[in-house]
N, C-alpha and C positions, 0 to 999 in steps of 0.2 A: 692290238695291238700283236696278234698272232695269224693276222691277217696274211698269207702265204706271197700276196702282192707287196703287204708291206715291209714284209719278212725281206723280200727279192730287192726292194731299192735299199735297205740298210745292210746287205753282208753281201749282196754280190754286184749292187752297182755303186756302193756306195756314194749314191746321191743324197748328199748331204740335204739341198734344199725341198726336194720332192718330199722325203721321210718328215724333215721338220716342218713340211706345211700341212700334211696329215694331221697334226697335232690341233692345226688350228683351223682346221675346213669344219667339222662341227658348229663353232659358234656361228657358221651364216644358218644354217635350217633352224639353230637355235632363236634367231632374230628375226626369222620369218617366220616361225611358230608362234609366236607372241603379236608380230603385226599383223596375221594375217589370221586370225582367229576372228569368229562371226559375234564374238564379248565385242562391245564400244573398248575402244583402246582406252585406257586409263594412264595418269602422268606417270607412274610407278613403273610400267612395262613398257612406254614408250622408253623411258629413261634405259633401262635393262637391254631395250634390242638395240638400242643407239650406241652403248656400249658395248656390245657385242659386234655390232656392227663395225665400229672405230677399230676394235680390236682383232678381230678376223681379218679385216680386208688389208688394216696397216701393219698386221706382221705377213701376212700374204705378199706386201708388196716387197717386204724386204727380206723375205728368204728364197723365196721361189716365183720369179716373174710370169711365167707361163701357168703355173696354176691359179694365178690370180688372173693371165685371162681364160682359164677355163672357168673359174668360179663365176666370176663378173656374167659370161656368155650364159651359163644356166641359172643366174640370178634374174640377167634382163628379160629371158622367156620366162621365167616363173612370173616375172611383174607383167609382163604382157598378158599372160594369160588370167592375172587378175587384176585386168587395167582398171577397174572401177574402183575396185577396193585401194588401189595405189594410189588413185589419183584423188582420196579423201583425203579431207584437209592434215587431221594428226596423224597417216599415215605416209604423206608426202615429207612434213615437218619434220620428221623425224627421216627420212630419206636424205633430206637437205641438208638437213645437222651433220647426220655421222657422214657423208660425203663431205662436207666443208670441215671438219674435225679432220679428217684422214688424209685431206689435201696439207691444210697447216701444219700438221704433224709431221707429215713426211717432207715436206716441201724441200727439207736439208738435203734428201736423196732424188725429189721426181726434177727438180729443176737441173742441176746434171745429167742426170740421165736421158732426160729429154733432149736437154742442147743437142749432147752425142748423138741420137738417135735421130734426131730430127736434120743434122749436119748433112747426111749421106756420104759419111766416112765412114760406117759401121756396117756393111750387109753382110757380112761373112756368118752373121746369127741367121740371116734367110737363109731358105731352102731352095737354091735356086736361082733363077727370074721368073718373075709374076709369068708365063708364059707355061714353065713347066713345072714353078715349084710343088702346085698340087698334083699333079703325076709323081712326082718324087715323094710326097707325103703320103698317098696313096699306095703307093709301092710296098714302103716302111709300113705298113697295118699288117694287124692280127688276121691270119685266118681263122675263121669262125671255129674249127676244129681246135686251133690251137686257145682260143681263148678259153674255152670249157676241159680243153684236155691238159694232159699232165707232162708240158715239155720239161725238159729235163734242169732251165734253170728258172723254172715257176713263174714266168712271166703272163701269168693268167688270175682270172678270177678265186682261185681256191675253191675248197668241198665248203667250207664254214659259212663263204658269203653267199653261195648259190641256196645251200638251208636255209639261211636266216632267210630267204626273198622267199622257198618255199613256206615255210612257217605262217609268214604273213599274206602269201596267197589262202593258203587253205585256211587261216582265218576271216578274209574276206567272205568265202564262197562258202563256208557254213555257218559265221554270225553275220549274213547281210541281211537275213530274214528279222523282222524286229519281234517277230513271234519265238524265233528260235533262239533268241538272245539271252542266257542267264542276266539277272538281276543286277545290276552295276558294271554291265557289259560298254565300256566308252566306244561311241560310235568313231569319234572323233582320234580316235591312236588308229584305227584303220585305214581311215581317208589318210592322213600324215603318210602313214608307209606308202599306202597305194602312189601317193604322188611322189614319195622317194623311190619304191619300185619304176614307174614312169619314167623319171630322170635317167636312175640308172643303166636302165635299159637302152636309153639312148646313147650315154657316154660309151656305151658299150659296145655300140653299132660303129660310134664318131671313133674308137678305139680299133676298127676292123677295115680291113681294105675294100669290102664292101660300099665302105658311105663315099660318095660322091665330092671327094676332095680336089678332083683334078677341076670341079664348077666351081668350089670353094675359092679354088686361087685365080681365077681370071675375076672376081667380084671387086670392083674399084677399090683400092685402099686396105677396105676392110679385108678381101682378101687376104693380102699382103702380110698384115699380120696373123690373121688367123692359121696360115701355114708356118707359121712361124714356130707353131707346136713340136715341128721337125720327126717326133714320133709320137704319131696318133695313139699308142699305146700307153702316153701319157691322162689318157683320159679313165683310165683303170684307176685313179684315183680318189677324181669322183665317184666313179662305181662302186670303190669299197665304201667312202663312206659313208651315201647312199644305201647300199644293202645293207651294213651296221645298224644304221636308222631303223629301216623296213625290220629287219629281226628286233630291235626292242618296241617296237611300236606294237609287233605281234604278240611278243612276250608279255605286254601290258593288257591288252587285250585279252589274253589267256587267263588272266590275276581270277577272275569270276569263276572261272571253270575248274578248276584243280587241276590245269594240265602244264601250269608255266612252271613247276618246277622241275617236272623231269623235263618238258622241252628245252628248259635250259641247262641242263646238264648234258645235254643230248648234244646241245649245239656246242658247248662247251669242249665235249667231248670228241667230236668232229676238229675243233678248231685247234687243238692240242697234235691230234692225229696229223693235222695237214703241215702244222709246224713241224712235226719230227720227219714227215716226208721233207720237207726242206732242209732243215737242216742236215737230213743223213746225203742226197746229194749235193747240199754247197760244199761242204769237206770232202767229200769225194772229187771236187774238180778244181779247188783252192791249190795255188803256190805261191812263195812268199819272192816276192821281187824286189829286189835293190836298188834304191835310187838315191842319191846324192848322203850316203852313208844313211837311210831311213828305209825301214822294213812294210813292206804293205803286202797286202791283200790282194788280190788278183785272180778274174778267170783267165785273164790273157798270159801268155808264157813269154811274149816278146816284147808288148809293149807296155809304158806305164799308162794307165788309162788315163790319170790326172793331167798328162803331158800330152796325150794322143790327140785330146778333144780343145785343147786351150785354144787352137786356130779360129773356133766359133766366134770367139770373143776380141779379135786382137782388130787392130785398124786395117781398112782394107789396104791390100799391097805388100801388108808385113807378113812373111814366110818366117816360119818358129823352126829351127832346129833344136838338136840335145845341145848344140853347144852357144846356142844364143840365136838371133836374129840375123838371117844372109838379105847382104843388097843384091837384088837380081837386077835391080837397072840404075848403072852409074850415076852415082851424084858428085861426089866432090871433084873439082876441077879446080881449086888450088891447090898450092903444094902444106899438106899438114907433116908439123913437126911432131907435135904428141896430142895427145887427148888425154886428160884425168879427170877422175871422179871420186870425188870427196867431200863430205857431209851434205849432201844433196844438189851439190853446185858440180855440171862439169864445164871444165877449162879444156878451149880449144886454142892451140898454140899455132900459125899458119903464116904464108906469105904470098900473096898475091902480086903477080911481076908482069901481067897480059896490059893490064891499064884500062881493064873494063872489070863490074862487077862480077864476081865470081860465087860458088856455092861451095858447102862442107856438109858431110852431112854425118851426124853422132849416134851415139847406141844406144837411142832413147825412142823407146815407143810413144808416136805421138800423140797426144791427149790435147785438147785448151786450155792454155794455160800457160806451157813453157814460152818462156821469155829472154832476153837476154838484158842481164844484168848489170854487165860492164863492158864494154867495148863497144863498138859500131856492128849496126846491121841487126836484122829480124830474123827471128826463127818463123819457119812454115813447115807445112806438113810434105814428105817426100812420095816419091811413088813408091815408093819401098817399104811407108807407114810408121815410117822414122822420123825424127825432128831433124830438120835443115837448118842451118844458118849462113845468112848472105852476106857475102866477106864485099867490103866497097873495093873500087879501083885501088891499087898501089899500097895497099894496107898490109903493114907485118907487126903481129904483134899478138896479143891473147885476146879472146872473146869468151867471157862467162855465162852459163844458160843456167838458169835454175828453175824451179815451176812455182810458180804464183797462183794462187785459186781467184779466179773471176771477184770482183767485186759483188756482181748478183748474187753470185755461189754465197759469200759470205753473209747476205744478205737475209738467204733461206734461211740457212742456219739460225740468226736471229729468230727472224717469226716462227722456226719450228720449236725454238726453247722457249720466246715468250708462251705460245699456246701453252705448252706442255705445263708450264708455272700455273700458269690461268686453270689450267682444268685441275690442277695437284690442288689449290687453291680453294677451288668451286666444290671438288668432294669434298676438302677439308673441313671448311663451312659447314656443309649440309649434316654432316655427319655432329660436329658442336650442337645444331640445331637438334638434332634427333635425341643427343645426350640430353639436352634441358628438357625436353617435351619427356623424358621417361624417369627423370627425377620428381620423388616426390615434395608435393608442399609442404613449404615450414610452418610448424605451427599446427 
């Protein structure tokens, strides 16, 4: 909560998706803790891990896809490093159940999203071309000095996370010999913490400009997806959560030594100190900006950051301005009398006098689903990323266009709803069974 990187995402960048994702990231290592314990996996622990995976990955899918991408990558590496354990029957079945439930519960979003991303009409979110995308990402990486330093915007790990990692390493160095361990020290805590530190170090490296992102960008298909990260500093989200986990493991290992309480107080003090430094610098550099009658905080003095970056998610060819969307390529070739919009319906009144099929462009961003509901013609995507309408030869009159969600998308909505109802019914039935078992026998 007091991590300076976490505060940076909330108060400096207003990155709602990223800082919301950080609330659900801890569920993934919690599930891995259950699945990859050396003890045999019981049904109760398998159900718990499955629920954590479904909620964790499902919420990442809903709030921030790039955090999901980073987490899936880190989890895949972890599973490959524990390949033998991963392919044991109970662990593999838990993964398959969690994956199936996550997909089914989120199919209402996944199907439209994949339809758009695979259509080839929405490439603005990717960084450059496949040839130079990796180099662009590399150039946006943090310098190592910035990673551990005190930039004015505090886009770094912060003192509390580094201190937590050092606590874990200190425990490992001082308690690794069995003879030196006080009675009751759990070596599992140190082992889990070391895994967290190792992956945190990898995430930190990937956030810097020393990581070979230019080589990653050249990997067929996968490289294109990985460089969609845009700013490699986002990997500090993973590093933050993992270093917090490492600190918790270190404190857990110290509980039997008598050092846990003073070290915890020290870590809390360092966290409060780091947060205080952040707010000192943040308050000194913010300014009020007015946009549509709404006041917002931003470190930028000239731009509304919400508007400035929206072009990443527009259809190819669309050009956003502060007054709407401009047409850089001429599309309309018919005489347009009027274009009116009301109740989600756009009404075009036009006249075609050349004797050939012509086109008219409407002030609507194109997405699959726009269709002509009254009048002749068909809707299509123009070179400007807007909705166009084909006007038949010699037609004079009105054409009405509105959005209709494709039927396969509606089917996906039904599948997700049925899955959710089924999961809730199963949970309710198990709770009822548990209550009946706890009731004393009559007589």
